[in-house]
C-alpha positions in Angstrom: 9.7 -7.3 -3.3 6.0 -7.6 -4.2 4.3 -4.6 -2.7 7.1 -2.2 -3.7 7.2 -3.1 -7.4 5.5 0.1 -8.6 8.1 2.2 -6.7 10.9 0.1 -8.3 10.2 1.0 -11.9 12.5 4.0 -12.4 15.3 3.1 -9.9 18.9 2.3 -10.7 20.5 -0.9 -9.2 21.8 0.9 -6.1 18.5 2.5 -5.4 16.7 -0.9 -5.8 19.1 -2.5 -3.4 18.5 0.3 -0.8 14.8 -0.1 -1.2 15.1 -3.8 -0.6 17.3 -3.3 2.4 14.7 -0.9 3.9 11.8 -3.3 3.3 13.7 -6.4 4.3 16.0 -4.9 7.0 17.4 -7.3 9.4 19.4 -6.4 12.5 23.0 -5.8 11.8 22.5 -4.7 8.2 23.9 -1.1 7.8 22.0 1.2 5.6 23.7 4.6 5.0 21.7 7.8 5.0 23.3 8.9 1.7 21.8 5.8 0.1 18.4 6.4 1.6 18.4 10.1 0.6 19.4 9.1 -3.0 16.5 6.7 -3.1 14.0 9.2 -1.7 15.2 11.8 -4.3 14.6 9.3 -7.0 11.1 8.5 -5.7 9.9 12.0 -5.0 11.0 15.4 -3.5 13.4 16.0 -0.6 13.6 19.5 0.8 15.9 20.6 3.6 14.1 22.5 6.4 15.7 25.2 8.5 15.9 23.0 11.6 18.1 20.3 9.9 15.2 18.0 9.2 14.1 16.9 5.7 10.7 17.0 4.2 10.1 14.0 1.9 7.2 13.8 -0.5 6.6 10.6 -2.4 3.3 10.5 -4.3 0.9 12.4 -2.1 2.5 11.4 1.1 4.8 13.8 3.0 7.0 13.0 6.0 9.4 15.1 8.0 12.5 13.1 8.9 15.4 13.7 11.1 18.6 12.6 9.3 20.9 10.5 11.6 24.0 12.0 13.2 26.0 9.0 12.1 26.2 7.7 8.6 23.8 4.8 9.1 20.1 5.1 9.7 18.7 3.7 12.9 15.7 1.4 13.4 13.3 4.3 14.2 14.1 6.0 10.9 13.7 2.7 9.1 10.3 2.2 10.6 9.2 5.7 9.5 10.5 5.0 6.0 8.7 1.6 5.8 5.4 3.3 6.8 5.8 6.0 4.2 6.8 3.6 1.5 4.0 1.2 2.4 1.4 3.9 1.8 2.6 4.2 -1.8 1.8 0.6 -2.8 
C-alpha cells in the first residue's frame, strides 16, 4: 500500500479493501460506487450538488465527480480517484 498509509489509519476493513482496490485496480475487478462513496466519506467530506455530481474534499483537495449510472465505477472515475488520493500522500 505504501503511499496510501496515512490515509489508511482511520478506515475500517471494508474501506481499506476499497482503497486498495482503487490503487491496485486491475481490469475486471468490480468496485461499487457505494463502497467508493463510503471510503470518501470516511476520508473527508462528500456533498451532493444540484446537478447530481458530488463534491469530494479530502485534506485540502476538492474534486467534483460524476457518480456512475451503474453500480460499478468505470476506469475514468477510478483515474480521477487515484489522482485525488495521490495528492494526499
